C-alpha positions in Angstrom: -60.8 -84.9 138.0 -64.4 -85.0 139.4 -66.4 -82.9 141.8 -68.9 -83.8 144.4 -72.5 -83.0 143.3 -72.8 -80.5 146.2 -69.8 -78.6 144.9 -70.9 -76.8 141.8 -68.0 -74.3 142.0 -65.0 -73.6 144.1 -65.8 -71.6 147.2 -64.0 -70.4 150.3 -65.5 -73.4 152.3 -64.3 -76.0 149.9 -62.0 -78.9 150.8 -59.5 -80.3 148.3 -57.7 -83.6 147.9 -54.4 -82.8 146.3 -51.9 -85.2 144.7 -48.3 -84.1 144.9 -44.8 -85.5 145.3 -43.8 -87.0 148.6 -40.3 -85.5 148.5 -41.7 -82.0 148.2 -43.8 -82.4 151.4 -41.8 -84.8 153.6 -38.2 -84.8 152.2 -35.5 -83.0 154.2 -34.2 -81.3 151.1 -37.7 -80.6 149.6 -36.7 -82.4 146.3 -39.1 -84.6 144.3 -38.6 -88.3 144.7 -41.2 -89.6 142.2 -43.5 -91.0 144.9 -47.2 -89.9 145.0 -48.4 -88.1 148.1 -52.0 -87.3 148.9 -53.0 -84.5 151.2 -56.3 -82.8 152.2 -56.3 -79.0 152.5 -58.8 -76.3 153.0 -59.3 -73.6 150.4 -57.9 -71.0 152.7 -54.5 -72.8 152.3 -54.5 -72.3 148.5 -52.2 -69.8 146.9 -53.6 -67.9 143.9 -56.9 -69.5 144.5 -58.6 -67.5 141.7 -56.2 -68.9 139.1 -57.7 -70.4 135.9 -55.3 -73.3 136.3 -57.6 -74.9 138.8 -60.2 -75.3 136.0 -57.8 -76.0 133.1 -55.0 -78.2 134.3 -55.9 -78.8 138.0 -52.6 -77.3 139.1 -52.6 -75.5 142.4 -50.1 -74.2 144.9 -50.8 -74.5 148.6 -49.2 -73.8 151.9 -47.6 -76.9 153.6 -45.5 -76.7 156.8 -44.5 -73.1 156.2 -43.6 -73.7 152.6 -45.3 -73.6 149.2 -46.0 -76.8 147.3 -47.5 -77.5 143.9 -49.9 -80.3 143.2 -52.9 -81.4 141.2 -56.5 -81.5 142.5 -58.0 -85.0 142.7 -61.3 -84.0 144.3 -63.0 -80.8 145.5 -66.1 -80.8 147.7 -67.9 -78.6 150.3 -68.3 -81.8 152.4 -65.1 -82.8 154.2 -66.5 -86.4 154.5 -66.5 -86.8 150.7 -62.8 -85.9 150.5 -62.0 -88.1 153.5 -63.8 -91.1 151.9 -61.9 -90.6 148.6 -58.6 -90.4 150.4 -59.4 -93.6 152.4 -60.3 -95.4 149.2 -57.1 -94.4 147.4 -55.0 -95.4 150.5 -56.7 -98.8 150.6 -56.0 -99.4 147.0 -52.3 -98.5 147.5 -52.2 -100.8 150.6 -53.4 -103.7 148.5 -50.3 -103.2 146.3 -47.9 -102.8 149.1 -46.2 -106.2 148.6 -45.5 -105.6 144.9 -44.5 -102.1 145.6 -42.0 -103.1 148.2 -40.3 -105.3 145.7 -40.4 -102.7 142.9 -36.9 -102.6 141.4 -35.0 -99.3 141.2 -33.9 -97.5 138.1 -30.3 -96.4 138.1 -28.2 -93.7 136.4 -24.8 -95.4 135.8 -21.6 -94.2 134.2 -19.1 -96.4 132.5 -16.3 -96.3 129.9 -16.3 -98.1 126.6 -12.6 -98.2 125.7 -10.5 -95.1 126.3 -12.4 -92.8 123.9 -16.0 -93.2 125.1 -18.0 -92.4 128.3 -21.6 -93.5 128.6 -24.3 -92.3 131.0 -27.3 -94.7 131.0 -30.5 -95.4 132.8 -31.1 -99.1 133.5 -33.5 -101.2 135.5 -32.1 -103.9 137.7 -34.0 -106.9 139.1 -32.2 -106.6 142.4 -32.4 -103.6 144.7 -29.0 -102.1 145.4 -28.9 -100.3 148.8 -25.2 -99.3 148.7 -24.6 -96.3 146.4 -20.9 -97.2 146.3 -21.6 -100.4 144.5 -21.2 -101.0 140.8 -23.1 -103.2 138.4 -22.0 -105.4 135.5 -23.6 -104.6 132.1 -23.7 -107.5 129.7 -23.4 -105.8 126.3 -21.1 -107.2 123.6 -18.5 -107.5 126.4 -19.1 -106.9 130.1 -18.6 -103.4 131.5 -18.4 -102.3 135.1 -20.7 -99.3 135.6 -20.6 -97.0 138.6 -24.1 -96.3 140.1 -24.6 -92.5 140.4 -28.2 -92.3 141.4 -31.2 -94.6 141.9 -34.9 -94.1 142.1 -38.1 -96.0 141.4 -39.3 -93.3 139.0 -37.8 -93.6 135.5 -39.4 -90.3 134.6 -37.5 -88.6 137.4 -34.2 -90.1 136.2 -34.8 -88.9 132.7 -35.0 -85.4 134.1 -31.8 -86.0 136.0 -30.1 -87.3 132.8 -31.1 -84.1 131.0 -29.7 -82.0 133.8 -26.5 -84.0 133.7 -26.2 -83.4 130.0 -26.5 -79.6 130.6 -23.8 -79.8 133.2 -21.4 -81.7 130.9 -22.1 -79.2 128.1 -21.4 -76.2 130.3 -18.2 -77.7 131.5 -16.7 -78.7 128.2 -18.2 -76.8 125.3 -15.7 -74.8 123.3 -17.1 -72.6 120.5 -15.3 -72.7 117.2 -16.1 -71.3 113.8 -13.1 -72.7 111.8 -14.7 -75.5 109.8 -12.6 -75.2 106.7 -9.8 -77.5 107.8 -11.3 -80.5 109.7 -9.6 -83.4 107.9 -7.0 -83.9 110.7 -9.1 -82.8 113.6 -10.4 -85.0 116.4 -13.9 -84.2 117.7 -15.5 -84.8 121.1 -19.2 -85.3 120.4 -22.3 -85.9 122.5 -25.1 -88.0 121.1 -27.7 -90.5 122.2 -29.0 -93.8 120.6 -32.2 -93.6 122.6 -33.8 -91.6 125.5 -32.1 -93.7 128.2 -28.5 -93.0 127.3 -26.0 -90.2 126.8 -22.8 -90.9 125.0 -19.6 -88.9 124.8 -17.1 -90.1 122.2 -13.8 -88.9 120.6 -13.8 -89.5 116.9 -11.7 -88.3 114.0 -13.5 -86.1 111.5 -12.6 -88.5 108.7 -14.8 -91.2 110.4 -17.9 -89.0 110.3 -20.5 -89.4 107.6 -22.7 -87.0 105.5 -19.8 -84.5 105.5 -20.9 -82.8 102.2 -24.5 -82.5 103.4 -23.5 -81.2 106.8 -23.8 -77.4 106.7 -23.0 -76.9 110.4 -19.7 -78.7 110.8 -18.8 -76.5 113.8 -21.9 -77.6 115.7 -23.0 -81.1 114.6 -21.4 -84.3 113.3 -23.0 -87.5 112.0 -21.7 -90.9 112.9 -22.8 -94.4 112.2 -23.2 -97.1 114.8 -24.7 -100.5 114.2 -25.7 -99.4 110.7 -27.7 -96.5 112.1 -26.7 -92.8 111.6 -26.9 -90.5 114.6 -26.5 -86.8 114.9 -24.0 -85.6 117.6 -23.2 -82.2 119.1 -19.6 -81.1 118.7 -18.4 -80.1 122.2 -14.8 -79.6 121.3 -12.3 -80.3 118.6 -8.5 -80.4 118.4 -5.7 -81.9 116.4 -4.3 -83.1 119.7 -6.0 -86.4 120.6 -4.7 -86.3 124.2 -6.2 -82.8 124.7 -9.6 -84.2 124.1 -8.9 -87.2 126.4 -8.4 -84.6 129.2 -11.8 -83.0 128.3 -13.4 -86.5 128.4 -12.0 -86.9 131.9 -13.8 -83.6 132.8 -17.1 -85.2 131.6 -16.4 -88.3 133.7 -15.7 -86.1 136.8 -18.9 -84.2 136.3 -20.9 -87.3 136.9 -18.8 -88.7 139.7 -18.8 -85.5 141.7 -22.3 -84.3 141.1 -24.7 -84.3 144.1 -28.0 -86.0 143.0 -30.7 -85.0 142.7 -29.3 -82.2 140.6 -30.3 -78.6 141.1 -31.8 -77.3 137.8 -31.1 -73.7 138.8 -27.5 -74.0 139.8 -24.7 -73.0 137.4 -22.1 -75.6 136.5 -18.8 -74.9 138.2 -16.4 -74.1 135.4 -13.6 -74.8 137.9 -14.2 -78.5 137.2 -11.9 -78.1 134.3 
């Protein structure tokens, strides 16, 4: 952040160049879409204009088309021309990259099954842009998998947020609390785990196939499994001696992804009726 030399402090006559999210300002549903949006406002349009946030983390809230939007200050000046020139320079720089940006590939959240006991949500980056959300993609892992595209966006950071919200929805829809950890030898477990930040895996596994059983002091909550010679910690969502019962719960997890409206609402409660 930098200030024009004529602007030694914020004042009621200051102009601000604000960086925010395009979706918050122009989107019909006012949801972020990961695209940068620059806007010039007068200090009179600021909300909480005395907040220390303006000095510490540059965050401000301001009025925009009868709504309140949050953004970060790029420039503050008493001279409108200084702010206009900065905006023009930034727009020219972006225009110079318009060709590469127009061909920028999307990131996708996809869902697919690996056998009958595993459902995977995964963020991937495709070379080709897919316009039809009904389409599927082929993943070339050890064997090809057909994955359903659930949501796509240029911003991987935004999709990581969506993946976390999806994880919360699946947890709320399927988690069953249990404190009986004395007799697990014959139990099947439905666990949630990740092998990296870009995936979310739900798998049915028998307790006998878990590792670190003696070291695990929280068998009702976590389980440890080995995949490709690496051990991962999983959250136990549900357990049963009936394998078919957990397959039905796995179908609930599949349905959560297929029926969710993206982008997800972080403040909405998961509908337990999905079960």
